[in-house]
RODO-2510 file (C-alpha; in nm, 4 decimals, decimal comma):
residues 576
     n   res          X          Y          Z
     1     m    -0,0998    -0,2869    -3,0392
     2     d     0,2297    -0,2857    -3,1993
     3     t     0,3279    -0,6864    -3,2058
     4     t     0,6555    -0,6297    -3,4406
     5     e     0,9886    -0,7679    -3,3406
     6     p     1,2413    -0,5172    -3,1781
     7     t     1,4787    -0,3181    -3,4014
     8     t     1,7361    -0,1943    -3,1449
     9     d     2,0530    -0,1354    -3,2128
    10     e     2,2338    -0,2635    -2,9115
    11     s     2,5609    -0,1275    -3,0182
    12     t     2,4092     0,2348    -2,9253
    13     v     2,3373     0,1626    -2,5487
    14     d     2,6155     0,2426    -2,2709
    15     e     2,5893    -0,0423    -2,0931
    16     s     2,8304     0,1358    -1,8155
    17     s     2,6144     0,2986    -1,6539
    18     g     2,1856     0,4326    -1,5840
    19     f     1,9389     0,0867    -1,6759
    20     a     2,1727    -0,0800    -1,8352
    21     a     2,3831    -0,1672    -1,5752
    22     l     2,0688    -0,3464    -1,4285
    23     e     2,1314    -0,5781    -1,7368
    24     l     1,8029    -0,5002    -1,8603
    25     r     1,7219    -0,6509    -2,2042
    26     p     1,7862    -0,4156    -2,5572
    27     e     1,3899    -0,3728    -2,5700
    28     l     1,2893    -0,1939    -2,2626
    29     l     1,6562    -0,0380    -2,2698
    30     a     1,4896     0,1606    -2,5884
    31     a     1,1375     0,1818    -2,4817
    32     l     1,2819     0,3905    -2,1302
    33     d     1,5248     0,5733    -2,3880
    34     e     1,2349     0,7068    -2,6315
    35     l     1,0386     0,8170    -2,2912
    36     g     1,3432     1,0243    -2,1365
    37     y     1,4079     0,7770    -1,8949
    38     e     1,7702     0,8458    -1,7992
    39     e     1,8559     0,7317    -1,4875
    40     p     1,7079     0,4864    -1,2337
    41     t     1,5672     0,6159    -0,8772
    42     p     1,6937     0,4796    -0,5629
    43     i     1,3615     0,2457    -0,5326
    44     q     1,4326     0,0997    -0,8915
    45     q     1,8009     0,0821    -0,8419
    46     a     1,7531    -0,1380    -0,5407
    47     t     1,4030    -0,3381    -0,6691
    48     i     1,4898    -0,4317    -1,0217
    49     p     1,8024    -0,6567    -0,9229
    50     p     1,6511    -0,8875    -0,6846
    51     l     1,2763    -0,8903    -0,8375
    52     i     1,4868    -1,0369    -1,1732
    53     a     1,6350    -1,3022    -0,9217
    54     g     1,3314    -1,4007    -0,8643
    55     n     1,2827    -1,3004    -0,4972
    56     d     0,9828    -1,2074    -0,3248
    57     l     0,9813    -0,8245    -0,2052
    58     l     0,8425    -0,6230     0,0673
    59     g     0,8696    -0,2320    -0,0064
    60     q     0,7676     0,0862     0,1977
    61     a     0,7779     0,3464    -0,0949
    62     a     0,5699     0,6628    -0,1052
    63     t     0,4022     0,7982    -0,4399
    64     g     0,6501     0,9304    -0,6579
    65     t     0,9469     0,7199    -0,6156
    66     g     0,9428     0,5305    -0,9575
    67     k     0,7756     0,2146    -0,7662
    68     t     0,5830     0,1887    -1,1062
    69     a     0,8786     0,1083    -1,3648
    70     a     1,0264    -0,0862    -1,0208
    71     f     0,8016    -0,3424    -1,0766
    72     a     0,7184    -0,3414    -1,4150
    73     l     1,0289    -0,3234    -1,6058
    74     p     1,1306    -0,6701    -1,3778
    75     i     0,7541    -0,8354    -1,5211
    76     l     0,8762    -0,7228    -1,8716
    77     q     1,2360    -0,8920    -1,8097
    78     l     1,1263    -1,1777    -1,7060
    79     l     0,7822    -1,2362    -1,9850
    80     d     0,8091    -1,4526    -2,2569
    81     t     0,5925    -1,2312    -2,5545
    82     h     0,6744    -1,5206    -2,8263
    83     t     0,5367    -1,7888    -2,7259
    84     g     0,1335    -1,8561    -2,8605
    85     r    -0,1555    -1,6394    -2,7537
    86     s    -0,2301    -1,7938    -2,3799
    87     k    -0,5696    -1,6506    -2,2182
    88     a    -0,4101    -1,7096    -1,8845
    89     p    -0,2037    -1,4228    -1,7530
    90     s     0,1816    -1,4302    -1,6117
    91     a     0,1856    -1,1434    -1,4120
    92     l    -0,1525    -1,0067    -1,1872
    93     v    -0,1049    -0,6241    -1,0473
    94     l    -0,3197    -0,5965    -0,8047
    95     v    -0,4165    -0,1512    -0,6983
    96     p    -0,6616     0,0007    -0,5162
    97     t    -0,8557     0,2497    -0,7430
    98     r    -0,9760     0,2635    -1,1140
    99     e    -0,6819     0,5745    -1,1631
   100     l    -0,4223     0,3031    -1,0428
   101     a    -0,5026     0,0711    -1,2722
   102     m    -0,5461     0,2978    -1,5990
   103     q    -0,1932     0,4467    -1,5278
   104     v     0,0286     0,1106    -1,4280
   105     s    -0,1191    -0,0700    -1,6932
   106     e    -0,0261     0,2736    -1,9458
   107     a     0,3225     0,2453    -1,7947
   108     i     0,3452    -0,1470    -1,8501
   109     f     0,2254    -0,0959    -2,2251
   110     n     0,5045     0,2016    -2,2606
   111     y     0,7576     0,0008    -2,1212
   112     g     0,6978    -0,3009    -2,3572
   113     r     0,5916    -0,1276    -2,6225
   114     h     0,9152    -0,3460    -2,8228
   115     l     0,7873    -0,6971    -2,6661
   116     g     0,4416    -0,6565    -2,8016
   117     v     0,3341    -0,6488    -2,4406
   118     r    -0,0270    -0,7514    -2,4109
   119     v    -0,2101    -0,5272    -2,0891
   120     v    -0,5127    -0,5465    -1,9938
   121     p    -0,6907    -0,3119    -1,6739
   122     i    -0,9661    -0,4529    -1,5128
   123     y    -1,1689    -0,2076    -1,2548
   124     g    -1,5085    -0,1556    -1,1875
   125     g    -1,7148     0,1246    -1,3670
   126     q    -1,6134     0,0390    -1,7222
   127     p    -1,8857    -0,2248    -1,8854
   128     i    -1,7687    -0,5962    -1,7967
   129     y    -1,7931    -0,7421    -2,1766
   130     r    -1,5578    -0,4910    -2,2952
   131     q    -1,3032    -0,6818    -1,9987
   132     l    -1,4544    -1,0258    -2,0869
   133     q    -1,3452    -0,9534    -2,4604
   134     q    -1,0337    -0,8442    -2,4257
   135     l    -0,9376    -1,1558    -2,1985
   136     d    -1,1037    -1,3887    -2,4180
   137     r    -0,8327    -1,2595    -2,6956
   138     g    -0,5660    -1,3582    -2,4418
   139     v    -0,3053    -1,1407    -2,2184
   140     h     0,0355    -1,1031    -2,0591
   141     v    -0,0118    -0,8651    -1,7367
   142     v    -0,3561    -0,8088    -1,5799
   143     v    -0,4007    -0,5066    -1,3705
   144     a    -0,6651    -0,5209    -1,1376
   145     t    -0,8754    -0,3786    -0,8326
   146     p    -0,9477    -0,6316    -0,6103
   147     g    -1,3542    -0,5995    -0,6180
   148     r    -1,3487    -0,6699    -1,0158
   149     a    -1,0686    -0,9090    -1,0007
   150     v    -1,2233    -1,1573    -0,7666
   151     d    -1,5693    -1,0646    -0,9996
   152     h    -1,3456    -1,2310    -1,3062
   153     i    -1,2285    -1,5306    -1,0876
   154     g    -1,5869    -1,6383    -1,0236
   155     r    -1,6843    -1,5988    -1,4024
   156     g    -1,3775    -1,7820    -1,4721
   157     s    -1,3340    -1,5277    -1,7217
   158     l    -0,9044    -1,4313    -1,5362
   159     p    -0,7585    -1,7657    -1,5155
   160     l    -0,4612    -1,7923    -1,2802
   161     e    -0,3043    -2,0842    -1,3153
   162     d    -0,0233    -1,9574    -1,5371
   163     v     0,0809    -1,6425    -1,3113
   164     q     0,4439    -1,6170    -1,2053
   165     i     0,4237    -1,3014    -1,0485
   166     v     0,2080    -1,0996    -0,8316
   167     v     0,2338    -0,7498    -0,7106
   168     l     0,0262    -0,5654    -0,4462
   169     d     0,0344    -0,2063    -0,5203
   170     e    -0,0233     0,0399    -0,2575
   171     a    -0,1330    -0,2606    -0,0834
   172     d    -0,1624    -0,0646     0,2809
   173     e    -0,4748     0,1543     0,1016
   174     m    -0,6379    -0,1958    -0,0184
   175     l    -0,6382    -0,2951     0,3232
   176     d    -0,7955     0,0705     0,4317
   177     m    -1,0323     0,0276     0,1625
   178     g    -1,1814    -0,3194     0,3225
   179     f    -1,0636    -0,5528     0,0624
   180     a    -0,8167    -0,8255     0,3002
   181     d    -1,0934    -1,0699     0,1988
   182     d    -1,0517    -1,0111    -0,1428
   183     l    -0,6714    -1,0084    -0,1455
   184     e    -0,6777    -1,3317     0,0557
   185     a    -0,9189    -1,4966    -0,1852
   186     i    -0,6958    -1,3730    -0,4843
   187     l    -0,3413    -1,4948    -0,3566
   188     g    -0,4533    -1,8514    -0,2674
   189     a    -0,6037    -1,8706    -0,6250
   190     t    -0,2655    -1,8324    -0,7834
   191     p     0,0186    -2,1061    -0,8005
   192     e     0,2573    -2,1255    -0,4528
   193     d     0,5635    -2,0935    -0,6352
   194     r     0,4525    -1,7435    -0,7618
   195     q     0,6695    -1,4636    -0,6997
   196     t     0,5093    -1,2255    -0,4584
   197     v     0,5836    -0,8182    -0,3832
   198     l     0,3968    -0,6276    -0,1414
   199     f     0,4365    -0,2147    -0,2079
   200     s     0,2849    -0,0089     0,0888
   201     a     0,3567     0,3606     0,2078
   202     t     0,3444     0,2777     0,5749
   203     m     0,3843    -0,0957     0,7234
   204     p     0,1356    -0,1604     0,9482
   205     s     0,0861    -0,5218     1,1431
   206     r    -0,1419    -0,6034     0,8989
   207     i     0,1024    -0,5992     0,6279
   208     n     0,3135    -0,7976     0,7826
   209     s     0,1196    -1,0067     0,8700
   210     i     0,0325    -1,1007     0,4861
   211     a     0,4258    -1,0721     0,3940
   212     r     0,4595    -1,3567     0,6526
   213     k     0,1681    -1,5278     0,4753
   214     y     0,2319    -1,5834     0,0983
   215     q     0,5997    -1,4854     0,1409
   216     r     0,8643    -1,6791     0,1283
   217     d     1,2074    -1,4735     0,2637
   218     p     1,1052    -1,1503     0,0770
   219     v     1,3875    -0,8838     0,0591
   220     r     1,3246    -0,5629     0,2154
   221     i     1,3616    -0,2634     0,1184
   222     q     1,2490     0,1366     0,2365
   223     i     1,2563     0,4032     0,0018
   224     g     1,1093     0,7043     0,0252
   225     k     0,9973     0,7843     0,3700
   226     g     1,0327     1,1265     0,5471
   227     d     1,3613     1,2864     0,4216
   228     t     1,4685     1,0514     0,2261
   229     k     1,1873     1,0802    -0,0443
   230     p     1,3046     1,2480    -0,3739
   231     g     1,2155     1,5955    -0,4154
   232     a     1,0900     1,6456    -0,0895
   233     e     1,3328     1,9802    -0,0551
   234     l     1,2090     2,0800    -0,3288
   235     v     0,8596     2,1188    -0,1756
   236     r     0,8135     2,4795     0,0043
   237     q     0,5934     2,3205     0,3189
   238     s     0,3047     2,6078     0,4966
   239     a     0,0761     2,5836     0,7406
   240     y    -0,1839     2,8452     0,8326
   241     i    -0,4129     2,7779     1,1499
   242     v    -0,7387     2,9373     1,0657
   243     q    -1,0781     2,8647     1,2520
   244     r    -1,3375     2,5957     1,0514
   245     a    -1,5946     2,8773     0,9517
   246     h    -1,3341     3,0644     0,7805
   247     k    -1,1256     2,8245     0,5604
   248     a    -1,3236     2,8823     0,2756
   249     a    -1,2264     3,2651     0,2273
   250     a    -0,9053     3,1841     0,4064
   251     l    -0,8067     2,9473     0,0934
   252     g    -0,9734     3,1688    -0,1882
   253     r    -0,6965     3,4303    -0,0335
   254     i    -0,3881     3,2330    -0,0284
   255     l    -0,5074     3,0764    -0,3911
   256     d    -0,4985     3,4514    -0,4846
   257     v    -0,1938     3,5111    -0,4036
   258     e    -0,0092     3,1841    -0,4697
   259     s    -0,1631     3,1775    -0,8348
   260     p    -0,1099     2,8339    -0,9098
   261     t    -0,0686     2,6820    -1,2299
   262     a    -0,2679     2,3984    -1,1034
   263     a    -0,3516     2,2480    -0,7387
   264     i    -0,5020     1,9565    -0,6055
   265     v    -0,7036     2,0841    -0,2600
   266     f    -0,7540     1,7533    -0,0205
   267     c    -1,0742     1,7386     0,1175
   268     r    -1,2146     1,4556     0,4230
   269     t    -1,5674     1,3866     0,2664
   270     r    -1,8239     1,3669    -0,0308
   271     g    -2,0120     1,6441     0,0834
   272     e    -1,7390     1,8883     0,1876
   273     v    -1,5688     1,8997    -0,1859
   274     d    -1,9434     1,9806    -0,3356
   275     q    -1,9295     2,2439    -0,0984
   276     l    -1,6224     2,3929    -0,1505
   277     t    -1,6305     2,3531    -0,5611
   278     v    -1,9083     2,5651    -0,5662
   279     t    -1,7298     2,7998    -0,3439
   280     m    -1,4054     2,8159    -0,5264
   281     n    -1,6303     2,8476    -0,9037
   282     g    -1,8059     3,1258    -0,7310
   283     r    -1,4500     3,3205    -0,6523
   284     g    -1,3701     3,2810    -1,0030
   285     y    -1,1723     2,9937    -1,0212
   286     r    -1,1923     2,7201    -1,2850
   287     a    -1,2825     2,4485    -0,9961
   288     e    -1,3852     2,0695    -1,0397
   289     a    -1,4605     1,8088    -0,8468
   290     l    -1,3978     1,4201    -0,7748
   291     h    -1,4898     1,2019    -0,5448
   292     g    -1,6511     0,8251    -0,4723
   293     g    -1,9639     0,9586    -0,6301
   294     m    -1,8748     1,0301    -0,9676
   295     d    -1,9294     0,7340    -1,1886
   296     q    -1,6405     0,7141    -1,4746
   297     h    -1,7670     0,9232    -1,7498
   298     q    -1,7471     1,1845    -1,4979
   299     r    -1,4105     1,1211    -1,3697
   300     d    -1,2776     1,1170    -1,7083
   301     r    -1,4173     1,4217    -1,8166
   302     v    -1,2404     1,6281    -1,4588
   303     m    -0,9056     1,4853    -1,5409
   304     a    -0,9316     1,5786    -1,8816
   305     r    -1,0729     1,9453    -1,8083
   306     l    -0,7171     1,9449    -1,5877
   307     r    -0,4538     1,7714    -1,7875
   308     d    -0,6069     2,0630    -2,1356
   309     g    -0,5405     2,3370    -1,8799
   310     t    -0,9147     2,3647    -1,9159
   311     a    -0,9310     2,3619    -1,4738
   312     e    -0,6925     2,4671    -1,2548
   313     l    -0,8495     2,3262    -0,9303
   314     l    -0,9266     1,9948    -0,8869
   315     i    -1,0730     1,9784    -0,5280
   316     a    -1,0970     1,5975    -0,4053
   317     t    -1,0934     1,3129    -0,1605
   318     d    -0,8221     1,0776    -0,0548
   319     v    -0,9081     0,8165    -0,2067
   320     a    -1,0738     0,9323    -0,5099
   321     a    -0,7247     1,1162    -0,5721
   322     r    -0,5044     0,8050    -0,5442
   323     g    -0,3338     0,7450    -0,7828
   324     l    -0,3263     1,0526    -0,9595
   325     d    -0,0393     1,1997    -1,2043
   326     i    -0,0513     1,5131    -1,3096
   327     d     0,2569     1,6747    -1,5293
   328     s     0,1412     2,0338    -1,4512
   329     l     0,0877     2,0645    -1,1041
   330     t     0,2453     2,3381    -0,9081
   331     h     0,0240     2,3188    -0,5802
   332     v    -0,0776     2,0484    -0,3549
   333     v    -0,3710     2,1959    -0,0520
   334     n    -0,4532     2,0160     0,2399
   335     y    -0,7835     2,2077     0,3832
   336     d    -0,7862     1,9445     0,6200
   337     v    -0,4280     1,8222     0,8715
   338     p    -0,4472     1,4436     0,7321
   339     s    -0,4826     1,2323     1,0771
   340     a    -0,1661     1,0340     0,9825
   341     a     0,1641     1,2035     0,8514
   342     e     0,2288     0,8891     0,6406
   343     s    -0,1053     1,0528     0,4380
   344     y     0,0850     1,3959     0,4176
   345     v     0,3777     1,3074     0,2712
   346     h     0,1865     1,0944    -0,0011
   347     r     0,0196     1,4056    -0,0607
   348     i     0,2997     1,6261    -0,1418
   349     g     0,4754     1,3777    -0,3182
   350     r     0,2809     1,4703    -0,6127
   351     v     0,4796     1,8262    -0,6577
   352     g     0,8038     1,8534    -0,6234
   353     r     0,9429     1,5909    -0,9036
   354     a     1,1712     1,5769    -1,1734
   355     g     1,3646     1,8847    -1,0449
   356     r     1,0612     2,0972    -1,0285
   357     e     0,9929     2,3291    -0,7193
   358     g     0,6309     2,2852    -0,5663
   359     v     0,4396     2,4071    -0,2930
   360     a     0,2314     2,2257    -0,0205
   361     i    -0,0545     2,4298     0,1797
   362     t    -0,2174     2,2762     0,4770
   363     l    -0,5082     2,4641     0,6545
   364     a    -0,5343     2,3712     1,0393
   365     e    -0,7755     2,4418     1,2941
   366     p    -0,6695     2,5467     1,6068
   367     r    -0,7023     2,1676     1,7780
   368     e    -0,5080     2,0390     1,4502
   369     q    -0,1721     2,2351     1,5464
   370     r    -0,0261     1,8733     1,7406
   371     l    -0,0785     1,6989     1,4194
   372     l     0,1801     1,9651     1,2594
   373     g     0,3599     1,8378     1,5305
   374     n     0,3269     1,4742     1,4163
   375     i     0,4504     1,5389     1,0232
   376     e     0,7281     1,7565     1,1278
   377     r     0,8989     1,4658     1,2726
   378     l     0,8455     1,2120     1,0665
   379     t     0,9424     1,4468     0,7721
   380     k     1,2603     1,6021     0,9718
   381     q     1,1604     1,9124     0,7958
   382     q     0,9563     2,2242     0,9352
   383     i     0,6663     2,3839     0,8518
   384     s     0,6394     2,7729     0,8066
   385     l     0,3497     2,9051     0,9794
   386     e     0,1958     3,1905     0,8433
   387     t    -0,0792     3,4419     0,8369
   388     v    -0,3953     3,4599     0,5997
   389     p    -0,3314     3,7354     0,3724
   390     t    -0,4969     4,0305     0,5122
   391     v    -0,7785     4,2317     0,2811
   392     a    -0,4923     4,4672     0,2707
   393     d    -0,2601     4,2285     0,1214
   394     l    -0,5122     4,0940    -0,1809
   395     k    -0,5612     4,4926    -0,2263
   396     a    -0,1789     4,4939    -0,3142
   397     q    -0,1688     4,1391    -0,4814
   398     r    -0,4252     4,2256    -0,6858
   399     l    -0,3069     4,6038    -0,7743
   400     s     0,0005     4,4417    -0,8736
   401     q    -0,1552     4,1713    -1,1324
   402     t    -0,2889     4,5113    -1,2878
   403     v     0,0170     4,6929    -1,3711
   404     e     0,1379     4,3849    -1,5228
   405     a    -0,1843     4,3193    -1,7301
   406     i    -0,1330     4,6796    -1,8100
   407     r     0,2724     4,5983    -1,8973
   408     d     0,1418     4,3309    -2,0966
   409     a    -0,1001     4,5408    -2,3071
   410     l     0,1468     4,8451    -2,3629
   411     d     0,3604     4,5621    -2,5540
   412     s     0,1022     4,4590    -2,7953
   413     d     0,0932     4,5833    -3,1595
   414     d    -0,2513     4,6424    -3,1538
   415     l    -0,2866     4,9223    -2,9452
   416     d    -0,3950     5,1677    -3,2781
   417     e    -0,7057     4,9964    -3,3335
   418     f    -0,8250     5,2174    -2,9680
   419     q    -0,6876     5,5432    -3,0822
   420     q    -0,9833     5,6611    -3,1747
   421     i    -1,1657     5,6285    -2,8269
   422     l    -0,8234     5,8062    -2,6795
   423     d    -0,9302     6,0890    -2,9317
   424     e    -1,2840     6,1296    -2,8253
   425     l    -1,1765     6,1268    -2,4448
   426     s    -0,9213     6,3470    -2,4572
   427     d    -1,1254     6,6461    -2,5978
   428     e    -1,3590     6,6211    -2,2318
   429     h    -1,0847     6,4420    -1,9688
   430     d    -0,7150     6,4751    -1,8799
   431     l    -0,4775     6,2082    -2,0153
   432     s    -0,3972     6,1295    -1,6867
   433     q    -0,8032     6,0664    -1,5770
   434     i    -0,8184     5,8742    -1,8853
   435     a    -0,5356     5,6271    -1,8062
   436     l    -0,6469     5,5879    -1,4411
   437     a    -1,0133     5,4774    -1,5792
   438     a    -0,8634     5,2200    -1,8126
   439     a    -0,6285     5,1346    -1,5251
   440     k    -0,9694     5,0772    -1,3035
   441     l    -1,1798     4,9191    -1,5910
   442     a    -0,8277     4,6598    -1,6172
   443     h    -0,8067     4,5879    -1,2249
   444     d    -1,2354     4,5682    -1,2334
   445     a    -1,1654     4,2936    -1,4458
   446     e    -1,0152     4,0776    -1,2402
   447     g    -1,2818     4,0632    -1,0165
   448     a    -1,3367     4,0558    -0,6614
   449     a    -1,4147     3,8080    -0,3951
   450     d    -1,7278     3,8572    -0,1679
   451     d    -1,5424     3,8558     0,1347
   452     d    -1,2706     4,1200     0,0157
   453     t    -1,4030     4,3271     0,3289
   454     l    -1,3989     4,0320     0,5686
   455     e    -1,0907     4,0478     0,7833
   456     i    -0,9673     3,6409     0,8682
   457     p    -0,8751     3,6506     1,2700
   458     d    -0,5604     3,4720     1,3168
   459     a    -0,6573     3,1559     1,5152
   460     r    -0,2713     3,0930     1,6064
   461     r    -0,2666     2,9560     1,9660
   462     f     0,0985     3,0171     2,1402
   463     d     0,2143     3,0122     2,5226
   464     r     0,2121     3,3667     2,6084
   465     n     0,5732     3,3563     2,6927
   466     d     0,6229     3,1790     2,3210
   467     k     0,8116     3,4257     2,0707
   468     g     0,7376     3,2595     1,7523
   469     g     0,7634     2,8470     1,7806
   470     k     0,6480     2,6167     1,5489
   471     a     0,2616     2,5039     1,5650
   472     g     0,2274     2,1387     1,7649
   473     s     0,5651     2,2462     1,8826
   474     p     0,4342     2,3763     2,2091
   475     r     0,7287     2,5490     2,3724
   476     d     0,7817     2,5349     2,7605
   477     k     0,8500     2,8864     2,9546
   478     k     1,2064     2,8491     2,9048
   479     g     1,2017     2,8229     2,5617
   480     h     1,2234     2,4150     2,4713
   481     r     0,9691     2,2175     2,2371
   482     g     0,7967     2,0307     2,4485
   483     k     0,6085     1,6681     2,3418
   484     p     0,2629     1,6830     2,1773
   485     q    -0,0376     1,5685     2,3637
   486     h    -0,2264     1,3276     2,1698
   487     g    -0,4356     1,0062     2,2412
   488     s    -0,3173     0,6713     2,1242
   489     m    -0,3780     0,5293     1,7590
   490     d    -0,5088     0,2023     1,6392
   491     e    -0,3379     0,0563     1,3038
   492     r    -0,5514     0,1724     1,0927
   493     g    -0,4356     0,5110     1,1415
   494     r    -0,7679     0,6656     1,3638
   495     d    -0,7543     0,8446     1,6953
   496     n    -0,8982     0,5423     1,9754
   497     s    -0,9375     0,8578     2,2052
   498     e    -1,2596     0,9583     1,9412
   499     p    -1,5353     0,7800     2,0102
   500     t    -1,7187     0,5098     1,7881
   501     a    -2,0865     0,3873     1,7198
   502     y    -2,1889     0,1429     1,5429
   503     l    -2,4360     0,1304     1,1981
   504     y    -2,6804    -0,1865     1,1963
   505     v    -2,7141    -0,2914     0,8198
   506     a    -2,9925    -0,5525     0,7333
   507     m    -2,7831    -0,7126     0,4729
   508     g    -2,5015    -1,0235     0,5501
   509     r    -2,3040    -1,3261     0,4573
   510     t    -2,6405    -1,4919     0,2494
   511     a    -2,6810    -1,1773     0,0322
   512     g    -2,3014    -1,1872    -0,0203
   513     m    -2,2333    -0,8746     0,1722
   514     r    -1,8547    -0,8750     0,1889
   515     p    -1,6087    -0,5705     0,4422
   516     g    -1,5370    -0,3908     0,1073
   517     d    -1,8773    -0,3481    -0,0043
   518     l    -1,9497    -0,1872     0,3609
   519     v    -1,6405     0,0440     0,3222
   520     g    -1,6928     0,1521    -0,0198
   521     a    -2,0780     0,2361     0,0510
   522     i    -1,9967     0,4174     0,3526
   523     a    -1,6647     0,5942     0,1769
   524     n    -1,8476     0,7117    -0,1267
   525     e    -2,1819     0,8346     0,0841
   526     v    -2,1185     0,9274     0,3871
   527     g    -1,7586     1,0478     0,2892
   528     l    -1,5239     0,9079     0,5257
   529     e    -1,1851     0,7865     0,5145
   530     g    -1,0967     0,3999     0,5128
   531     r    -0,8992     0,4109     0,7793
   532     e    -1,2224     0,5819     0,9577
   533     i    -1,4310     0,2809     0,9746
   534     g    -1,4136    -0,0702     1,1156
   535     p    -1,4347    -0,2844     1,2995
   536     i    -1,6725    -0,4361     1,0603
   537     r    -1,8657    -0,7975     1,1739
   538     i    -2,0530    -0,9570     0,8874
   539     a    -2,3167    -1,2328     1,0006
   540     d    -2,5792    -1,4682     0,8028
   541     n    -2,8515    -1,1919     0,7777
   542     y    -2,7255    -0,8456     0,9140
   543     s    -2,4096    -0,6429     0,9558
   544     v    -2,2157    -0,3919     1,1869
   545     v    -1,9690    -0,1307     1,1163
   546     g    -1,8142     0,0954     1,3445
   547     i    -1,7843     0,4714     1,2601
   548     p    -1,6738     0,8029     1,4068
   549     e    -1,9869     0,8624     1,6634
   550     r    -2,0073     1,2284     1,4307
   551     s    -2,0738     1,0830     1,1651
   552     l    -2,3715     0,8052     1,2982
   553     q    -2,7046     1,0532     1,1837
   554     h    -2,5570     1,1936     0,8771
   555     a    -2,4524     0,8267     0,7661
   556     i    -2,7712     0,6494     0,8767
   557     t    -2,9971     0,9444     0,6586
   558     v    -2,7862     0,8828     0,3607
   559     l    -2,7275     0,5114     0,3732
   560     n    -3,1184     0,4445     0,3737
   561     g    -3,1927     0,5861     0,0711
   562     t    -2,8647     0,4293    -0,1717
   563     t    -2,8636     0,0117    -0,2022
   564     i    -2,5641    -0,2001    -0,1523
   565     r    -2,4540    -0,4739    -0,3227
   566     g    -2,7325    -0,3630    -0,6048
   567     k    -3,0087    -0,3689    -0,3188
   568     a    -3,1673    -0,1139    -0,1068
   569     t    -3,1242    -0,1966     0,2564
   570     k    -3,2126    -0,0926     0,6122
   571     v    -2,9716     0,0898     0,8004
   572     r    -2,9992     0,2291     1,1625
   573     q    -2,8274     0,2291     1,5200
   574     y    -2,7076    -0,0914     1,6584
   575     k    -2,6804    -0,1424     1,9965
   576     d    -2,5239    -0,4658     2,1983
***
């Protein structure tokens, strides 16, 4: 890491506009200029001044708004890097996933390159001895996942007595993953006069509860919700109403027509990710899976393949893909409609950045149409309802691709090498027949999917008097949009109308069981999202956790074959 003194020429910095107007130190302005940053985003303009002034802050911000720099730059602005090496960090940033920990750590290092900042990411899935060595050498900023931070605090390797600022990034996601107790323990171990910053995509009551308990008169900001999200207008949003049995075939058809450079497909469960990855590879796509059942080496390999263009399709669960930032991404696909509209906004925020156009595609089952209406109301944008490409559409698309391939070949400089083939065949066949045969070979080389003869039925449900109303917004007989019917939602974003079943887990407090252990095990092994898990009760010798009734038997089967906190345990249905 470069620890040389800065050599910034302050006379070259225009202090009347851009980041200079925020009165950042010259070392930071130099780094931002080298990184190509020109103007602060709205969240950076709103956040940086009060944080530099020492205020606590509670911010609602979606993915892609630039919030990493919004809290990283004030941390670096206030950081004293010229004192002797201290093992105790001055700043602590807590994030939900290892990918986000690495991403935030890299960003802070890049912004502080001229300050000699020492930043260490600590997360599960990496050998702890390496993290112990880095922390022992001294560090200015620690970026950590809550579980691993608690481990280090318990070991005495993460002293917090000198922490001046704590940032909780994506706080709602950490709560959904069951880290509430860990966050309380960490915040309780930091000095009372610390500066506390919370960023969250949504603002459930639990976030406000943490703010009331741990913040002092915080500045509140809200950026990036619905139609105020930067770049949202650049995202083409469409939905296809498809029966579940036809979803995989429909996705293949749609991607064949869209021809994405790189795409993320979001699935609900780990099993669905694995199955769809096999299906899409069989269709000829270079697809990779990403979910919580993979170790860090596997995850790193997948991301490297996606970033270098070796893979073009990432099929992932929501939690596993949290925090990923891929420059080449052109398409986001929701294989199912997210139950929380805010999750949809998060996902499509991965495209349409920096002035680039992007595409968001959603495959909705007929029963999910009301959820599309919820999303439209939140984003104040219409989602175009499309028809799945037919066999004829697909054939036309492939013929068009063959024409383009032949045009490209006609422009090449090495056609003379194939003159001998033409000479031999021209004695036996007409030139037009030879050309047609060559075109057929080129067309066949593109490959054909197994379902090319299958017609996928249009599953849209309209009122018999409807003349094209939007999905999720059924019209009455006069053509007016009606209110969608839906069950109540709890603060985890789960539909209360869905029956809940309870698991009995034969481990409790005496075995060190924590809510995060249960949520992590169930999310990874059963494939449920954090918001689908709960309530949780931990007794001395056992635990009880609620999950959707539809997943009960699958959960019992897979959890009885795995370990929690390194120990095998018995799991069965709990009945009071």
